[in-house]
N, C-alpha and C positions, 0 to 999 in steps of 0.2 A: 429315680425321679430327678434328683441332685442333678444328676450326670446331664441328662436330657435337657432340663431348665439351662442350664451352663452353655450346654453345645447351640440351643436355642437363641439365646442371648448373643454369642459368638456372631450365629448366623445374620441374624438381625443388624447388628454393629456395621459386619461386612458389607453386606450387602446397600446400609446407607453409605458408609464409606462411595463403595463404586458408583452407585447411580448419584450421588451429589453433584459432582462434576459437569452431569449431563444437565442437569436441571438449570445450572446457566446458560449450555449448550442451547438450550430450546428460546429462552428467554433472547438471546444475543443474535439468533437464526432467523427472527423474524425480520431484523431489519438490518437487511445486507447490502452496503454499498455496491456498484459498477462505475469503473474508472473511466469507462468511455461516457455514461451517463453522466458521469462527475465532469469533464471537458466538456461536454454539449451545455449542461446546465453552465458553467462557468462561462460560456464563450456569446450563450444565449438563444445558440441555436435547439436549444430543449427550455423552453418555458420552463421556469418555474408554477407550482401549480394555484396559486394565490396571487400571483400577479407579480409577485418581486422582482427587481431589478437583475440582469444578472451581474454577476462580479465583474465582469471583462466590460462593462458598462463605464465604468469611474476607475478598476485598477488594469495596470501589465505585471505578465506574470513571467519576468525576464527569462528567472531559470528553466523555462519552459518555452522560449520564445514566442510569446502570446506577447503581441503589441496589442494592449488594449488600450481603456481610457485612459486621460491624464490627469482627471479631477481628483485623485487620490494617490496616494504612494502603492509600488510595487507590492504584491504580496508573494515575492517568493522566497522570502523566509519562513512563511507561514506553511504556502503547498511545498513540503518537501515530508518524507518519511516520517520526521519525527516532530513535526508540528501538525500533522493530520488531525490530532484527536482535540487540537485546540481551536479547529475552526468556530465550531458550534459557540462557544466560550467567545471567543474575538466578535461575532456578528452580534449574540444577544447580550453584552457587556459594553458594546460599544457606544462609546460619549458624542460622536458626532450627530449631529441636528442631522442632516440628510440622511446617514444611514439610519440613524436611529427611527426618526420620522417612520421611512420605506418599511421595517423591516418590523416595526410595532404592528402598524397596517398590511403588512404583507407577510406574514412570520412562514420562516421554513418548516418542511415536516422532518422529521426524524429519517425518512427516506434519502429527503434530498439532500440534508446534511450527512448521510452515510455516501452518499454519491460522490458529493466534494470528498469527503476526507479519502475515499478510496483512489482517486483522482490526485488528489496530495501524496498518498502514497507509492504511488508509481515514481518508478527514476525517471529526474530528468535528460535531456542530453549531458550534461556533463556529469550526471552521475550512471551513464551505460557503461557497462565493460567492454574495454576497445580488445578488440583482438590481438590475442599474443603473438610472439615470434617462435614460441616452444614448440608447437609442433611441425613447423618444417625443420627447426634446428634439432628435434628428436630423431624425426625422418634422417635428415643428412648424417645424424650421428651412428644410425643404427646401420645405414648404406655403408658409410665409413668399414665399421666395425664388419662386418659383410664381407668386404674387399680385404680387409687383412683376413681375417682367416680360412677366405679362401684361396690367397697368395701365401699362407704359410700351409696350406692343407696340398696346395699343387709341389710347392717345395721339398714338402716331406714325402711324394709320392716317386719323384724324378729322383 
């Protein structure tokens, strides 16, 4: 009987350890941002649900080649893969009168913040991997080795 209770306790603990990570994923899965929607929300082509002004109305995004408004600073430092999680904090804790009034009266939803964060996580033009020269060089090296091997083989036959 003690053995059965011990095994049951172990199985329950094992089951709890296995399912616990999935509980967090279910909560996070409810709000998944989309980078294309985030870009559209930034530029204003997809409006925010409660009527907030788009980011691009006042801000530029130089690291993405987006020439937005000139009223406020460039958001290139915030819209990076590392800065994506700070977007909501930056908007909600802002102290400038215009933004504070706008986003207090017209708050963004969690999905809208998630869209902007997904857009921020996308690599900008300077972060895109550039095609390397290794593939053509590898091909030329392989062809050279083949020719050397073929020449040595021909010499051996003669």
